[in-house]
C-alpha positions as CSV (number, residue, x, y, z in Angstrom):
1,M,11.9,8.3,8.7
2,P,10.2,5.9,6.2
3,A,7.3,3.8,7.4
4,A,9.2,0.5,7.1
5,V,12.1,1.8,9.1
6,R,9.7,3.1,11.8
7,C,7.9,-0.3,11.9
8,A,11.2,-2.1,12.5
9,V,12.3,0.4,15.2
10,D,8.9,0.1,16.9
11,A,9.2,-3.7,17.0
12,I,12.7,-3.5,18.5
13,E,11.6,-0.9,21.1
14,D,8.5,-3.1,22.0
15,R,10.8,-6.0,22.8
16,K,13.3,-3.8,24.7
17,G,16.2,-3.8,22.3
18,V,19.1,-1.6,23.4
19,R,21.5,0.8,21.8
20,L,19.2,1.3,18.8
21,I,20.7,3.2,15.9
22,V,19.3,4.1,12.4
23,L,21.8,5.0,9.7
24,D,20.8,6.6,6.4
25,L,23.0,4.9,3.7
26,R,21.4,6.6,0.7
27,G,24.2,7.8,-1.5
28,L,26.8,5.8,0.4
29,S,25.9,2.2,-0.5
30,D,24.0,0.3,-3.1
31,A,23.4,-2.5,-0.5
32,A,20.5,-0.7,1.3
33,D,19.1,2.7,2.0
34,Y,18.9,2.2,5.7
35,F,20.6,0.2,8.4
36,V,18.8,-0.4,11.7
37,I,21.2,-1.7,14.3
38,A,20.3,-2.8,17.8
39,S,21.5,-5.2,20.6
40,G,19.8,-7.7,22.7
41,T,21.1,-8.7,26.2
42,S,21.4,-12.4,25.4
43,D,21.2,-14.8,22.4
44,A,17.6,-15.5,23.3
45,H,16.8,-11.8,23.5
46,V,18.4,-11.3,20.0
47,R,16.2,-14.1,18.6
48,G,13.2,-12.5,20.2
49,L,14.0,-9.2,18.7
50,A,14.3,-10.8,15.3
51,D,11.0,-12.6,15.7
52,G,9.3,-9.3,16.6
53,V,10.7,-7.4,13.7
54,V,9.8,-10.2,11.2
55,K,6.2,-10.4,12.5
56,A,5.7,-6.6,12.5
57,M,7.1,-6.2,9.0
58,D,5.0,-9.1,7.7
59,A,1.9,-7.5,9.2
60,A,2.9,-4.2,7.4
61,G,3.2,-6.0,4.1
62,Q,7.0,-6.0,4.1
63,P,8.1,-9.6,4.3
64,A,11.8,-10.3,4.8
65,H,13.8,-11.0,1.6
66,H,16.4,-12.9,3.5
67,V,17.0,-13.9,7.2
68,E,20.3,-15.1,8.6
69,G,21.8,-16.0,12.0
70,V,18.6,-16.5,14.0
71,Q,19.6,-19.9,15.4
72,A,22.9,-18.7,16.8
73,G,21.5,-15.4,18.1
74,R,24.8,-13.6,18.0
75,W,24.2,-11.5,14.8
76,V,20.9,-11.7,13.1
77,L,20.6,-10.1,9.7
78,L,17.1,-9.3,8.4
79,D,17.1,-8.1,4.8
80,F,14.1,-6.1,3.6
81,V,15.9,-5.0,0.4
82,D,16.1,-1.2,1.0
83,L,16.3,-1.8,4.8
84,M,18.7,-4.0,6.6
85,V,18.2,-4.8,10.3
86,H,21.2,-6.0,12.3
87,L,20.5,-7.4,15.7
88,F,23.5,-8.2,17.8
89,H,24.6,-9.9,21.0
90,P,26.7,-7.1,22.7
91,E,30.0,-8.9,22.4
92,T,29.5,-9.5,18.7
93,R,28.4,-5.9,18.1
94,A,31.6,-4.7,19.9
95,F,33.7,-6.9,17.6
96,Y,32.2,-5.9,14.3
97,Q,31.5,-2.2,15.1
98,L,29.2,-1.5,12.1
99,E,28.6,2.0,13.4
100,R,32.3,2.8,13.0
101,L,32.4,1.2,9.6
102,W,29.5,3.4,8.4
103,Q,30.5,6.5,10.4
104,D,30.0,8.7,7.4
105,A,26.3,7.8,7.2
106,P,23.9,10.3,8.8
107,T,22.3,9.0,12.0
108,L,18.5,9.3,12.0
109,L,18.1,7.8,15.5
110,S,20.4,6.9,18.3
111,E,19.3,5.5,21.6
112,P,21.8,4.6,24.3
C-alpha cells in the first residue's frame, strides 16, 4: 500500500473511523488510483475524521488538492489527486454504495 494511502488510513484509524475500505482503482479509472472509504458515527465524527486526514496528509507533504462537504458532514470528499478519501455518515454511505459501484476494484483493506 502506498505511503499516502497508509497515512490516510492511519489518520482514520486514529480517530476511530469505521467500516474502512481501500480500493485499488488503477486500470479501472482515470479519476484516481486509490479510494479510501470510511464512515463516522455522526456528522461531527465525519468532520473530525476529515480534519485528521487533512492534517496528517499535510504533515506528510501531501496537501489536499480539493476538499468538499466538510460543513455538512454527510459525505466529505478529500482529493489528493491519485488518492480520493470518501468519509460518510452511515445513512449517506448506504445510499450511495460506492463499494458496490466499484465492486470490480481489488480491495487492499477492509475493516468491518
